N, CA, C and O of each residue as an XYZ file, in Angstrom:
828
protein
N      90.114    121.142     96.234
C      90.290    119.933     95.429
C      91.373    120.184     94.394
O      91.330    121.196     93.696
N      92.324    119.302     94.283
C      93.396    119.496     93.320
C      92.871    119.353     91.904
O      91.966    118.559     91.647
N      93.449    120.133     90.974
C      92.950    120.166     89.604
C      92.959    118.789     88.949
O      92.058    118.467     88.174
N      93.973    117.973     89.254
C      94.097    116.692     88.576
C      93.003    115.708     88.979
O      92.757    114.735     88.265
N      92.338    115.949     90.121
C      91.295    115.043     90.579
C      89.896    115.628     90.467
O      88.912    114.907     90.636
N      89.791    116.919     90.185
C      88.484    117.559     90.168
C      87.528    116.897     89.191
O      86.403    116.554     89.553
N      87.973    116.716     87.947
C      87.110    116.115     86.939
C      86.711    114.703     87.291
O      85.561    114.310     87.096
N      87.669    113.924     87.817
C      87.376    112.540     88.176
C      86.368    112.478     89.319
O      85.481    111.625     89.318
N      86.498    113.378     90.294
C      85.567    113.388     91.422
C      84.161    113.714     90.943
O      83.199    113.038     91.309
N      84.048    114.747     90.130
C      82.725    115.146     89.653
C      82.076    114.039     88.822
O      80.884    113.764     88.960
N      82.871    113.411     87.962
C      82.324    112.331     87.139
C      81.951    111.122     87.995
O      80.926    110.481     87.763
N      82.786    110.816     88.980
C      82.471    109.688     89.870
C      81.209    109.962     90.665
O      80.417    109.049     90.901
N      81.010    111.191     91.079
C      79.786    111.551     91.795
C      78.555    111.377     90.911
O      77.456    111.114     91.399
N      78.755    111.526     89.613
C      77.650    111.340     88.667
C      77.444    109.876     88.291
O      76.561    109.549     87.498
N      78.270    108.995     88.867
C      78.084    107.567     88.641
C      79.034    106.925     87.668
O      78.850    105.759     87.319
N      80.063    107.651     87.208
C      80.998    107.093     86.242
C      82.004    106.181     86.949
O      82.815    106.654     87.744
N      81.956    104.897     86.666
C      82.804    103.936     87.370
C      84.275    104.084     87.011
O      85.140    103.909     87.869
N      84.567    104.402     85.759
C      85.958    104.562     85.346
C      86.607    105.722     86.100
O      87.783    105.642     86.456
N      85.860    106.795     86.347
C      86.402    107.926     87.095
C      86.682    107.539     88.541
O      87.649    108.012     89.138
N      85.836    106.680     89.102
C      86.108    106.208     90.457
C      87.395    105.376     90.474
O      88.173    105.447     91.426
N      87.613    104.592     89.419
C      88.852    103.820     89.333
C      90.063    104.743     89.221
O      91.133    104.429     89.743
N      89.898    105.884     88.542
C      90.986    106.861     88.461
C      91.331    107.375     89.853
O      92.507    107.491     90.199
N      90.320    107.682     90.648
C      90.554    108.137     92.014
C      91.280    107.063     92.820
O      92.217    107.350     93.566
N      90.830    105.831     92.653
C      91.438    104.718     93.395
C      92.911    104.565     93.014
O      93.774    104.457     93.885
N      93.193    104.555     91.712
C      94.579    104.373     91.263
C      95.459    105.540     91.702
O      96.653    105.358     91.942
N      94.884    106.731     91.808
C      95.663    107.906     92.188
C      96.025    107.911     93.671
O      97.112    108.350     94.047
N      95.123    107.428     94.504
C      95.305    107.554     95.942
C      95.739    106.275     96.654
O      96.406    106.344     97.687
N      95.377    105.124     96.125
C      95.606    103.883     96.852
C      97.063    103.616     97.221
O      97.315    103.209     98.355
N      98.039    103.820     96.331
C      99.425    103.533     96.735
C      99.865    104.345     97.954
O     100.460    103.804     98.886
N      99.569    105.645     97.940
C      99.941    106.469     99.084
C      99.169    106.114    100.337
O      99.730    106.107    101.433
N      97.880    105.818    100.186
C      97.078    105.436    101.344
C      97.617    104.165    101.989
O      97.658    104.055    103.214
N      98.028    103.212    101.172
C      98.560    101.965    101.720
C      99.844    102.217    102.515
O     100.028    101.641    103.588
N     100.731    103.071    102.000
C     101.955    103.389    102.735
C     101.608    104.061    104.064
O     102.156    103.717    105.112
N     100.699    105.014    103.999
C     100.290    105.738    105.205
C      99.668    104.784    106.222
O     100.011    104.824    107.404
N      98.763    103.935    105.768
C      98.078    103.017    106.682
C      99.017    101.943    107.223
O      98.846    101.479    108.350
N     100.010    101.545    106.423
C     100.981    100.574    106.917
C     101.715    101.123    108.131
O     102.003    100.386    109.074
N     102.020    102.431    108.108
C     102.687    103.044    109.246
C     101.776    103.103    110.467
O     102.260    103.107    111.599
N     100.468    103.149    110.249
C      99.531    103.239    111.367
C      99.114    101.881    111.905
O      99.054    101.689    113.120
N      98.826    100.933    111.015
C      98.250     99.662    111.461
C      99.043     98.445    111.004
O      98.611     97.315    111.229
N     100.189     98.648    110.370
C     101.042     97.539    109.990
C     100.387     96.591    109.003
O      99.891     97.013    107.958
N     100.388     95.308    109.339
C      99.931     94.274    108.420
C      98.446     94.351    108.107
O      97.976     93.693    107.178
N      97.697     95.146    108.868
C      96.265     95.274    108.629
C      95.928     96.399    107.654
O      94.757     96.736    107.483
N      96.943     96.986    107.009
C      96.722     98.145    106.146
C      95.753     97.847    105.003
O      94.908     98.683    104.681
N      95.862     96.674    104.387
C      94.971     96.343    103.267
C      93.513     96.322    103.723
O      92.633     96.832    103.030
N      93.261     95.728    104.898
C      91.894     95.665    105.400
C      91.343     97.050    105.689
O      90.199     97.352    105.349
N      92.159     97.898    106.318
C      91.704     99.247    106.644
C      91.509    100.070    105.368
O      90.590    100.884    105.284
N      92.383     99.852    104.372
C      92.206    100.549    103.097
C      90.884    100.151    102.441
O      90.203    100.991    101.854
N      90.526     98.879    102.541
C      89.245     98.429    101.979
C      88.077     99.116    102.675
O      87.126     99.549    102.024
N      88.153     99.215    104.002
C      87.110     99.924    104.748
C      87.045    101.390    104.326
O      85.966    101.971    104.211
N      88.214    101.971    104.098
C      88.283    103.372    103.678
C      87.567    103.585    102.357
O      86.767    104.510    102.220
N      87.856    102.722    101.375
C      87.246    102.892    100.065
C      85.754    102.594    100.074
O      85.000    103.175     99.295
N      85.330    101.702    100.943
C      83.886    101.474    101.086
C      83.195    102.740    101.576
O      82.123    103.097    101.088
N      83.814    103.420    102.548
C      83.209    104.650    103.044
C      83.284    105.762    102.003
O      82.335    106.531    101.843
N      84.416    105.850    101.291
C      84.521    106.869    100.237
C      83.423    106.671     99.205
O      82.769    107.630     98.796
N      83.220    105.415     98.780
C      82.176    105.139     97.784
C      80.790    105.493     98.337
O      79.951    106.038     97.620
N      80.562    105.184     99.595
C      79.257    105.439    100.197
C      78.974    106.927    100.363
O      77.848    107.382    100.161
N      80.021    107.689    100.738
C      79.821    109.093    101.082
C      80.202    110.062     99.970
O      80.089    111.275    100.144
N      80.651    109.546     98.834
C      81.147    110.423     97.769
C      80.113    111.438     97.317
O      80.459    112.582     97.018
N      78.858    111.041     97.262
C      77.819    111.968     96.799
C      77.666    113.158     97.730
O      77.155    114.202     97.325
N      78.107    113.010     98.980
C      77.975    114.103     99.948
C      79.225    114.976    100.014
O      79.251    115.971    100.739
N      80.270    114.603     99.253
C      81.468    115.433     99.220
C      81.157    116.697     98.426
O      80.739    116.626     97.270
N      81.364    117.855     99.052
C      80.916    119.111     98.436
C      82.053    120.014     97.986
O      81.822    121.181     97.670
N      83.246    119.510     97.951
C      84.357    120.324     97.476
C      85.462    120.413     98.507
O      85.376    119.815     99.579
N      86.509    121.169     98.174
C      87.687    121.223     99.029
C      88.748    120.285     98.482
O      88.732    119.957     97.295
N      89.665    119.853     99.326
C      90.767    118.985     98.930
C      90.327    117.529     99.052
O      90.236    116.996    100.158
N      90.055    116.890     97.925
C      89.569    115.509     97.958
C      90.593    114.571     98.579
O      90.240    113.661     99.329
N      91.855    114.798     98.265
C      92.907    113.934     98.805
C      92.893    113.986    100.337
O      93.015    112.956    101.000
N      92.743    115.195    100.892
C      92.704    115.337    102.350
C      91.459    114.673    102.925
O      91.515    114.063    103.993
N      90.343    114.788    102.227
C      89.100    114.152    102.678
C      89.291    112.635    102.756
O      88.886    112.004    103.733
N      89.903    112.061    101.737
C      90.128    110.623    101.714
C      91.105    110.198    102.816
O      90.896    109.173    103.466
N      92.167    110.979    103.027
C      93.138    110.649    104.064
C      92.493    110.726    105.447
O      92.779    109.901    106.315
N      91.627    111.712    105.650
C      90.944    111.829    106.933
C      90.090    110.596    107.206
O      90.071    110.083    108.325
N      89.388    110.124    106.187
C      88.596    108.896    106.337
C      89.515    107.726    106.676
O      89.211    106.937    107.570
N      90.642    107.611    105.964
C      91.585    106.516    106.222
C      92.113    106.581    107.647
O      92.201    105.557    108.325
N      92.459    107.764    108.100
C      92.996    107.913    109.454
C      91.940    107.536    110.496
O      92.247    106.850    111.471
N      90.707    107.979    110.291
C      89.635    107.636    111.233
C      89.383    106.133    111.274
O      89.179    105.552    112.340
N      89.402    105.509    110.084
C      89.211    104.055    110.047
C      90.363    103.336    110.752
O      90.152    102.331    111.432
N      91.588    103.860    110.584
C      92.745    103.254    111.248
C      92.619    103.369    112.762
O      92.888    102.408    113.482
N      92.210    104.542    113.250
C      92.058    104.718    114.689
C      90.945    103.822    115.236
O      91.078    103.252    116.319
N      89.857    103.699    114.491
C      88.782    102.788    114.908
C      89.285    101.350    114.970
O      88.976    100.609    115.903
N      90.064    100.970    113.960
C      90.602     99.615    113.910
C      91.504     99.350    115.114
O      91.417     98.291    115.736
N      92.358    100.299    115.436
C      93.267    100.120    116.561
C      92.514    100.059    117.885
O      92.894     99.310    118.785
N      91.461    100.836    118.002
C      90.664    100.760    119.226
C      89.981     99.400    119.339
O      89.912     98.813    120.419
N      89.476     98.911    118.202
C      88.827     97.598    118.229
C      89.819     96.509    118.601
O      89.489     95.599    119.361
N      90.999     96.593    118.085
C      92.010     95.575    118.353
C      92.732     95.792    119.675
O      93.500     94.940    120.121
N      92.478     96.938    120.298
C      93.121     97.274    121.573
C      94.630     97.146    121.493
O      95.270     96.540    122.352
N      95.171     97.721    120.460
C      96.621     97.756    120.352
C      97.032     99.080    119.775
O      96.245     99.761    119.117
N      98.263     99.440    120.023
C      98.782    100.744    119.633
C      98.990    100.817    118.128
O      99.053     99.782    117.464
N      99.104    102.080    117.552
C      99.560    102.221    116.168
C     100.969    101.662    116.024
O     101.747    101.662    116.978
N     101.293    101.181    114.815
C     102.600    100.570    114.618
C     103.668    101.585    114.261
O     104.587    101.293    113.495
N     103.540    102.809    114.836
C     104.638    103.758    114.806
C     105.412    103.526    116.106
O     104.971    103.988    117.158
N     106.539    102.833    116.070
C     107.173    102.362    117.300
C     107.756    103.487    118.138
O     107.764    104.653    117.744
N     108.246    103.095    119.309
C     108.960    104.029    120.161
C     110.134    104.610    119.387
O     110.817    103.871    118.678
N     110.395    105.927    119.502
C     111.520    106.514    118.769
C     112.827    105.808    119.073
O     113.037    105.307    120.177
N     113.697    105.776    118.086
C     115.024    105.187    118.284
C     115.731    105.965    119.387
O     115.920    107.176    119.266
N     116.123    105.284    120.458
C     116.576    105.964    121.659
C     117.900    106.698    121.475
O     118.155    107.694    122.152
N     118.732    106.221    120.578
C     120.045    106.857    120.460
C     120.060    107.997    119.445
O     121.128    108.505    119.101
N     118.877    108.405    118.962
C     118.821    109.526    118.034
C     118.495    110.805    118.778
O     117.615    110.820    119.638
N     119.187    111.860    118.458
C     118.833    113.179    118.953
C     118.466    114.031    117.756
O     118.592    113.582    116.617
N     118.012    115.261    117.995
C     117.721    116.145    116.872
C     119.022    116.450    116.162
O     119.898    117.122    116.706
N     119.140    115.956    114.953
C     120.400    116.073    114.218
C     120.391    117.311    113.337
O     119.408    117.576    112.645
N     121.454    118.051    113.358
C     121.546    119.208    112.476
C     121.700    118.741    111.055
O     122.369    117.741    110.790
N     121.086    119.456    110.138
C     121.216    119.094    108.736
C     120.672    120.202    107.868
O     119.782    120.937    108.296
N     121.187    120.342    106.652
C     120.706    121.408    105.799
C     119.475    120.956    105.027
O     119.111    119.780    105.050
N     118.834    121.905    104.339
C     117.601    121.602    103.621
C     117.836    120.592    102.516
O     116.972    119.760    102.239
N     119.019    120.658    101.871
C     119.292    119.732    100.778
C     119.291    118.292    101.262
O     118.823    117.394    100.562
N     119.815    118.075    102.461
C     119.834    116.728    103.025
C     118.415    116.228    103.235
O     118.103    115.084    102.902
N     117.547    117.083    103.791
C     116.158    116.704    104.011
C     115.460    116.425    102.693
O     114.650    115.503    102.599
N     115.771    117.227    101.661
C     115.145    117.010    100.360
C     115.575    115.674     99.770
O     114.770    114.975     99.154
N     116.855    115.315     99.960
C     117.314    114.024     99.452
C     116.582    112.890    100.141
O     116.258    111.882     99.513
N     116.317    113.052    101.445
C     115.559    112.032    102.166
C     114.154    111.931    101.604
O     113.618    110.836    101.432
N     113.557    113.090    101.317
C     112.211    113.079    100.756
C     112.158    112.382     99.418
O     111.195    111.677     99.116
N     113.193    112.577     98.608
C     113.222    111.938     97.299
C     113.361    110.429     97.408
O     112.955    109.704     96.500
N     113.938    109.940     98.523
C     114.139    108.503     98.712
C     112.969    107.819     99.396
O     113.003    106.612     99.636
N     111.932    108.589     99.712
C     110.886    108.088    100.597
C     110.048    106.988     99.972
O     109.372    106.241    100.680
N     110.085    106.882     98.657
C     109.300    105.848     98.014
C     109.891    104.462     98.119
O     109.217    103.479     97.812
N     111.135    104.363     98.548
C     111.754    103.051     98.627
C     111.236    102.299     99.836
O     110.857    102.899    100.842
N     111.222    100.991     99.727
C     110.702    100.160    100.816
C     111.486    100.364    102.094
O     110.902    100.443    103.174
N     112.828    100.453    101.985
C     113.645    100.618    103.187
C     113.380    101.959    103.853
O     113.338    102.042    105.081
N     113.199    103.023    103.049
C     112.925    104.332    103.637
C     111.581    104.341    104.339
O     111.443    104.930    105.410
N     110.580    103.687    103.739
C     109.263    103.627    104.378
C     109.332    102.879    105.700
O     108.638    103.232    106.653
N     110.165    101.850    105.760
C     110.334    101.136    107.021
C     111.013    102.025    108.052
O     110.639    102.019    109.224
N     112.010    102.790    107.619
C     112.703    103.674    108.550
C     111.798    104.772    109.078
O     111.967    105.211    110.216
N     110.832    105.231    108.270
C     109.905    106.256    108.739
C     109.195    105.795    110.001
O     108.918    106.598    110.892
N     108.904    104.511    110.076
C     108.178    103.996    111.224
C     109.016    103.958    112.493
O     108.492    103.674    113.571
N     110.315    104.241    112.381
C     111.134    104.349    113.590
C     111.213    105.786    114.077
O     111.812    106.056    115.118
N     110.609    106.720    113.330
C     110.595    108.115    113.770
C     109.582    108.290    114.900
O     108.674    107.472    115.047
N     109.731    109.359    115.708
C     108.682    109.678    116.662
C     107.344    109.793    115.942
O     107.302    110.296    114.819
N     106.248    109.343    116.553
C     104.960    109.260    115.856
C     104.518    110.553    115.179
O     104.059    110.515    114.037
N     104.644    111.692    115.849
C     104.203    112.949    115.235
C     105.010    113.266    113.984
O     104.458    113.731    112.986
N     106.310    113.015    114.034
C     107.157    113.277    112.873
C     106.838    112.301    111.751
O     106.758    112.695    110.587
N     106.655    111.035    112.093
C     106.385    110.032    111.075
C     105.101    110.349    110.315
O     105.067    110.274    109.087
N     104.052    110.702    111.043
C     102.788    110.965    110.362
C     102.851    112.242    109.535
O     102.256    112.316    108.460
N     103.570    113.249    110.030
C     103.733    114.482    109.259
C     104.499    114.207    107.962
O     104.122    114.713    106.905
N     105.562    113.416    108.032
C     106.328    113.068    106.831
C     105.457    112.293    105.854
O     105.485    112.563    104.654
N     104.687    111.339    106.349
C     103.838    110.534    105.469
C     102.787    111.386    104.766
O     102.563    111.233    103.565
N     102.144    112.281    105.507
C     101.103    113.105    104.894
C     101.679    114.086    103.885
O     101.076    114.329    102.840
N     102.842    114.652    104.190
C     103.408    115.656    103.294
C     104.157    115.022    102.124
O     103.944    115.409    100.975
N     105.028    114.054    102.400
C     105.893    113.517    101.352
C     105.270    112.347    100.602
O     105.550    112.156     99.419
N     104.427    111.558    101.273
C     103.821    110.397    100.613
C     102.466    110.757    100.015
O     102.194    110.451     98.854
N     101.609    111.414    100.816
C     100.279    111.767    100.325
C     100.255    113.093     99.568
O      99.276    113.388     98.882
N     101.304    113.891     99.679
C     101.391    115.124     98.912
C     100.541    116.269     99.434
O     100.201    117.178     98.676
N     100.190    116.244    100.722
C      99.388    117.324    101.292
C     100.290    118.485    101.700
O     101.417    118.274    102.148
N      99.790    119.718    101.542
C     100.550    120.849    102.052
C     100.367    120.918    103.563
O      99.551    120.195    104.134
N     101.140    121.800    104.205
C     101.147    121.839    105.673
C      99.784    122.229    106.230
O      99.354    121.686    107.248
N      99.109    123.150    105.582
C      97.797    123.586    106.074
C      96.781    122.451    106.010
O      96.027    122.228    106.956
N      96.767    121.733    104.880
C      95.824    120.626    104.718
C      96.163    119.481    105.664
O      95.270    118.910    106.290
N      97.449    119.140    105.773
C      97.857    118.091    106.706
C      97.503    118.472    108.135
O      97.118    117.618    108.934
N      97.634    119.765    108.459
C      97.276    120.225    109.792
C      95.806    120.017    110.091
O      95.436    119.680    111.216
N      94.962    120.216    109.082
C      93.527    119.979    109.295
C      93.252    118.495    109.535
O      92.417    118.138    110.366
N      93.956    117.642    108.806
C      93.768    116.207    108.994
C      94.172    115.787    110.402
O      93.501    114.970    111.034
N      95.277    116.353    110.889
C      95.840    115.938    112.174
C      95.332    116.755    113.355
O      95.580    116.405    114.509
N      94.616    117.852    113.066
C      94.176    118.723    114.144
C      95.320    119.499    114.774
O      95.325    119.747    115.980
N      96.310    119.888    113.936
C      97.452    120.643    114.427
C      97.626    121.905    113.601
O      97.056    122.040    112.518
N      98.421    122.829    114.128
C      98.736    124.041    113.383
C      99.664    123.716    112.206
O     100.512    122.829    112.314
N      99.508    124.434    111.076
C     100.396    124.182    109.926
C     101.869    124.286    110.283
O     102.680    123.488    109.814
N     102.225    125.275    111.120
C     103.627    125.427    111.503
C     104.155    124.226    112.260
O     105.310    123.835    112.088
N     103.304    123.631    113.109
C     103.722    122.446    113.856
C     103.934    121.268    112.919
O     104.842    120.464    113.127
N     103.098    121.161    111.881
C     103.241    120.083    110.908
C     104.528    120.280    110.105
O     105.268    119.324    109.869
N     104.794    121.522    109.684
C     106.033    121.789    108.945
C     107.255    121.413    109.782
O     108.189    120.779    109.289
N     107.235    121.812    111.050
C     108.371    121.522    111.926
C     108.558    120.022    112.114
O     109.675    119.510    112.038
N     107.444    119.318    112.364
C     107.530    117.866    112.569
C     108.032    117.169    111.313
O     108.865    116.266    111.392
N     107.525    117.590    110.144
C     107.959    116.963    108.901
C     109.445    117.235    108.643
O     110.176    116.340    108.219
N     109.886    118.460    108.898
C     111.290    118.798    108.652
C     112.207    118.013    109.586
O     113.238    117.492    109.159
N     111.831    117.930    110.857
C     112.645    117.156    111.792
C     112.679    115.678    111.396
O     113.719    115.023    111.469
N     111.517    115.170    110.974
C     111.472    113.773    110.557
C     112.352    113.507    109.354
O     113.048    112.494    109.296
N     112.320    114.424    108.384
C     113.150    114.253    107.194
C     114.636    114.345    107.521
O     115.453    113.644    106.923
N     114.984    115.206    108.470
C     116.397    115.284    108.872
C     116.845    113.984    109.532
O     117.934    113.484    109.252
N     116.002    113.440    110.407
C     116.345    112.161    111.036
C     116.474    111.062    109.977
O     117.409    110.262    109.999
N     115.513    111.045    109.053
C     115.530    110.036    108.003
C     116.772    110.165    107.136
O     117.401    109.166    106.786
N     117.124    111.401    106.789
C     118.314    111.625    105.977
C     119.557    111.111    106.679
O     120.419    110.490    106.057
N     119.646    111.373    107.984
C     120.816    110.916    108.748
C     120.889    109.393    108.757
O     121.968    108.819    108.611
N     119.731    108.735    108.930
C     119.721    107.271    108.952
C     120.095    106.702    107.592
O     120.837    105.723    107.509
N     119.577    107.319    106.512
C     119.907    106.844    105.174
C     121.389    107.026    104.870
O     122.010    106.164    104.249
N     121.954    108.145    105.307
C     123.370    108.401    105.048
C     124.265    107.462    105.844
O     125.364    107.121    105.409
N     123.778    107.041    107.032
C     124.546    106.080    107.824
C     124.383    104.662    107.301
O     125.099    103.754    107.724
N     123.446    104.472    106.386
C     123.212    103.140    105.850
C     122.359    102.281    106.743
O     122.385    101.055    106.633
N     121.591    102.911    107.640
C     120.696    102.130    108.490
C     119.677    101.423    107.626
O     119.288    101.929    106.574
N     119.237    100.244    108.069
C     118.247     99.465    107.317
C     117.352     98.750    108.302
O     117.743     98.537    109.450
N     116.147     98.370    107.876
C     115.270     97.596    108.753
C     115.941     96.302    109.154
O     116.710     95.727    108.383
N     115.652     95.839    110.365
C     116.247     94.596    110.839
C     115.533     93.390    110.256
O     114.617     93.512    109.442
N     115.979     92.224    110.695
C     115.431     90.989    110.156
C     113.974     90.829    110.537
O     113.455     91.580    111.364
N     113.304     89.834    109.925
C     111.873     89.657    110.134
C     111.536     89.259    111.559
O     110.365     89.294    111.938
N     112.527     88.880    112.362
C     112.272     88.517    113.744
C     112.403     89.702    114.687
O     112.140     89.566    115.881
N     112.807     90.866    114.175
C     112.999     92.030    115.024
C     111.708     92.824    115.073
O     111.067     93.020    114.041
N     111.312     93.287    116.255
C     110.025     93.966    116.413
C     109.977     95.324    115.742
O     108.894     95.898    115.623
N     111.139     95.882    115.285
C     111.125     97.170    114.623
C     110.836     97.058    113.138
O     110.676     98.083    112.476
N     110.765     95.885    112.603
C     110.468     95.733    111.185
C     109.034     96.183    110.921
O     108.152     95.952    111.748
N     108.798     96.814    109.792
C     107.456     97.253    109.407
C     107.048     96.507    108.146
O     107.851     96.424    107.217
N     105.822     95.953    108.069
C     104.859     95.945    109.155
C     105.233     94.941    110.225
O     105.850     93.917    109.933
N     104.855     95.234    111.490
C     105.211     94.323    112.568
C     104.393     93.058    112.515
O     103.299     93.045    111.950
N     104.915     91.980    113.104
C     104.141     90.752    113.171
C     102.972     90.956    114.117
O     103.135     91.570    115.172
N     101.791     90.451    113.762
C     100.640     90.700    114.605
C     100.628     89.923    115.901
O      99.876     90.265    116.813
N     101.462     88.858    116.012
C     101.431     88.055    117.225
C     102.030     88.842    118.390
O     102.959     89.624    118.184
N     101.517     88.653    119.620
C     102.060     89.358    120.789
C     103.445     88.856    121.127
O     103.807     87.728    120.793
N     104.218     89.696    121.790
C     105.551     89.312    122.240
C     105.650     89.565    123.729
O     104.903     90.383    124.264
N     106.558     88.879    124.413
C     106.713     89.078    125.864
C     107.106     90.489    126.233
O     106.932     90.900    127.380
N     107.646     91.260    125.257
C     108.133     92.603    125.566
C     107.181     93.670    125.056
O     107.583     94.823    124.899
N     105.930     93.316    124.792
C     104.998     94.268    124.206
C     104.853     95.513    125.060
O     104.637     96.604    124.530
N     104.967     95.369    126.372
C     104.771     96.512    127.251
C     105.838     97.577    127.043
O     105.618     98.746    127.361
N     107.004     97.179    126.508
C     108.054     98.165    126.258
C     107.773     98.993    125.033
O     108.421    100.020    124.827
N     106.825     98.579    124.207
C     106.637     99.236    122.917
C     105.545    100.267    122.929
O     105.086    100.672    121.861
N     105.095    100.725    124.114
C     104.079    101.758    124.150
C     104.643    103.043    123.559
O     105.806    103.364    123.801
N     103.860    103.782    122.798
C     104.376    105.002    122.180
C     104.836    105.997    123.220
O     104.172    106.199    124.237
N     105.978    106.621    122.967
C     106.475    107.619    123.880
C     105.814    108.953    123.646
O     105.858    109.828    124.510
N     105.187    109.126    122.465
C     104.608    110.413    122.098
C     103.210    110.530    122.663
O     102.369    109.681    122.366
N     102.933    111.506    123.434
C     101.620    111.683    123.989
C     100.885    112.721    123.261
O      99.737    113.013    123.595
């Protein structure tokens, strides 16, 4: 459990409502960005389900990284939501004309610093799904590679690699001035919930 949340978690477990609000204010912005990449326009609904479960199960939280615990709940709720809706996560098919681009660490760091902008968050959703989720967990939710690996069921090294590749791709797109397309384009995030005639083309390429 991170030091900045330890006191709030313990107080919230004891029934202090203000401490629970501290937890909510600390995590909700990042959770919404993360869930938007997974479920698009339904992110608010899934976030509400997440916080209902956090409130219900908080007394049973026994320590560790609270942020990771909350993200795991959010991810599980998102996957349940997608199964119920019988539609894919809104991490689209990777941009076909992108290859693994060479870039130095400084370039990736600059991309990470820009990740809070709306346009950068939209561009993250054009990354391959594994890279997009690794970038979101590390750069948006602030999880280290080991903790993110536990959330995703992957090795820490694989998460580091995916996040680094994602940041390099993002940096290249930002430097080229790429931007999300108009509201009628299916690559815009969050995507429109209505079906399109080309939905079959949008199946995730990442298995």
